[in-house]
C-alpha positions as CSV (number, residue, x, y, z in Angstrom):
1,X,-12.7,-11.7,4.1
2,X,-11.3,-10.0,7.1
3,X,-12.1,-6.5,8.4
4,X,-8.4,-5.6,8.0
5,X,-8.4,-6.3,4.3
6,X,-11.5,-4.2,3.9
7,X,-9.9,-1.3,5.8
8,X,-6.8,-1.7,3.6
9,X,-9.0,-1.3,0.5
10,X,-10.6,1.8,2.0
11,X,-7.2,3.4,2.9
12,X,-5.8,2.7,-0.6
13,X,-9.0,4.1,-2.2
14,X,-8.8,7.2,0.0
15,X,-5.2,7.9,-1.3
16,X,-5.7,7.0,-5.0
17,X,-9.4,7.2,-5.6
18,X,-12.5,8.9,-4.1
19,X,-14.8,8.2,-1.1
20,X,-18.2,9.3,0.0
21,X,-18.6,9.3,3.8
22,X,-21.7,9.1,5.9
23,X,-25.0,7.3,5.4
24,X,-26.7,10.1,3.4
25,X,-23.8,10.6,1.0
26,X,-23.5,6.8,0.5
27,X,-27.2,6.5,-0.3
28,X,-26.9,9.3,-2.9
29,X,-23.8,7.7,-4.4
30,X,-25.6,4.3,-4.8
31,X,-28.8,5.9,-6.2
32,X,-26.8,7.9,-8.7
33,X,-24.8,4.8,-9.8
34,X,-21.5,6.3,-8.6
35,X,-20.7,3.7,-5.9
36,X,-18.4,0.9,-6.7
37,X,-18.1,-0.6,-3.2
38,X,-20.2,0.1,-0.1
39,X,-18.7,-0.6,3.4
40,X,-21.0,-0.5,6.4
41,X,-20.2,-0.7,10.1
42,X,-22.2,-3.4,12.0
43,X,-22.1,-1.5,15.3
44,X,-24.1,1.5,14.0
45,X,-27.0,2.5,16.3
46,X,-29.8,2.8,15.6
47,X,-29.8,0.1,13.0
48,X,-32.5,1.9,11.0
49,X,-29.8,4.3,9.8
50,X,-28.2,1.6,7.6
51,X,-31.0,-0.9,7.1
52,X,-31.8,0.2,3.6
53,X,-28.2,0.0,2.3
54,X,-27.8,-3.8,1.7
55,X,-31.1,-3.9,-0.3
56,X,-30.3,-0.7,-2.3
57,X,-26.8,-2.0,-3.0
58,X,-28.1,-5.3,-4.3
59,X,-30.8,-3.6,-6.4
60,X,-28.2,-1.3,-8.0
61,X,-25.6,-4.1,-8.4
62,X,-23.1,-2.5,-6.0
63,X,-20.6,-4.6,-4.1
64,X,-21.5,-4.4,-0.4
65,X,-19.4,-5.5,2.7
66,X,-19.7,-5.1,6.4
67,X,-17.1,-4.4,9.1
68,X,-17.4,-4.6,12.9
69,X,-16.5,-1.1,14.1
70,X,-17.5,2.3,12.9
71,X,-14.5,4.0,14.6
72,X,-12.1,1.8,12.6
73,X,-14.0,2.4,9.4
74,X,-13.8,6.2,10.0
75,X,-10.1,6.0,10.7
76,X,-9.5,4.0,7.5
77,X,-11.4,6.7,5.6
78,X,-9.3,9.5,7.2
79,X,-11.9,10.7,9.7
80,X,-11.4,11.6,13.4
81,X,-14.8,10.2,14.3
82,X,-16.4,6.9,13.3
83,X,-18.7,6.6,10.3
84,X,-21.7,4.3,9.7
85,X,-20.9,3.9,6.1
86,X,-18.7,4.8,3.2
87,X,-19.0,4.4,-0.5
88,X,-16.0,4.2,-2.8
89,X,-16.8,5.9,-6.0
90,X,-13.3,5.6,-7.6
91,X,-11.3,2.6,-6.4
92,X,-8.0,3.9,-7.8
93,X,-5.2,1.4,-7.1
94,X,-7.6,-0.6,-4.8
95,X,-9.5,-2.1,-7.8
96,X,-7.8,-5.5,-7.7
97,X,-8.0,-5.7,-3.9
98,X,-11.7,-4.9,-4.0
99,X,-12.4,-7.8,-6.4
100,X,-10.9,-10.2,-3.8
101,X,-13.3,-9.0,-1.1
102,X,-16.3,-10.7,-2.5
103,X,-19.3,-9.4,-0.7
104,X,-22.9,-9.1,-1.9
């Protein structure tokens, strides 16, 4: 799975579904059972900000994938700045694309 295909899923979900942006919002969405797909940027510093997300996602049975750059993740989510993480709570037209991503 390439980063480009992940960004494409995020962009389609932004237009036709719903996103939560930022680590705190993503954590809340996972805990409430709203998240369908979690995308985290590997270049987030400090790493402690996102360290709990893979385990929490696995515990709640949420699909989890990583991308290289937070700036590109932010741009795909429609933000001017980068973001450490996003959660897609409604995939919209990106549902089939998300299934092909795999992830944990």
